[in-house]
C-alpha positions in Angstrom: 9.8 17.9 5.6 8.4 19.8 2.6 9.5 23.3 1.6 8.5 25.7 -1.1 7.3 24.4 -4.5 7.1 20.8 -3.1 10.8 20.5 -2.6 11.9 18.2 0.3 14.5 19.2 2.8 16.4 16.7 4.9 19.3 17.4 7.3 21.9 15.1 8.8 23.6 16.5 11.8 27.0 14.9 12.0 29.2 15.6 15.0 26.8 18.3 16.2 26.3 18.0 19.9 26.8 21.0 22.0 29.5 22.5 19.8 29.1 25.5 17.5 28.3 24.6 13.9 31.3 25.4 11.7 30.1 24.3 8.3 26.8 23.7 6.5 26.9 21.8 3.2 23.8 22.2 1.0 23.3 19.5 -1.6 20.6 19.8 -4.3 19.3 16.4 -5.3 17.2 14.8 -8.0 16.9 11.0 -8.3 20.0 10.5 -6.2 18.7 7.9 -3.7 21.7 5.6 -4.1 24.2 8.5 -3.5 22.8 10.1 -0.3 24.5 7.8 2.2 27.8 7.4 0.3 28.0 11.2 0.1 27.4 11.6 3.8 30.1 9.0 4.6 32.6 10.8 2.3 31.8 14.2 3.9 32.2 12.7 7.3 35.7 11.4 6.4 36.7 14.6 4.6 35.4 16.9 7.4 36.7 14.9 10.3 37.2 17.3 13.3 34.8 19.9 12.0 31.3 20.4 13.4 29.1 20.3 10.3 25.7 19.5 8.9 24.4 18.6 5.5 21.1 19.7 4.1 19.6 17.9 1.2 17.2 19.8 -1.0 15.3 17.3 -3.1 13.6 18.6 -6.3 10.6 16.1 -6.3 12.7 13.0 -7.2 10.8 10.0 -8.5 13.2 7.5 -7.0 12.5 8.1 -3.3 15.6 10.3 -2.6 13.6 12.4 -0.1 12.8 9.2 1.9 16.4 8.0 2.3 17.7 8.5 5.8 21.1 10.3 5.4 22.6 8.3 8.3 21.9 4.8 9.5 
């Protein structure tokens, strides 16, 4: 999804079912396609037991960062 100034926004809802969101992590990215999934995995381990989401804000990366699914 595109936001202001051409920046891309991507969200990975981890552990978010019918519980109340407890934490939102906002991660600015630029050319970080190889780090998106490892970061989500590390957050998932560190935040075990917390209902959280991560929002990636990509600043027009040239390496396809905005196209990387955060989970999967």
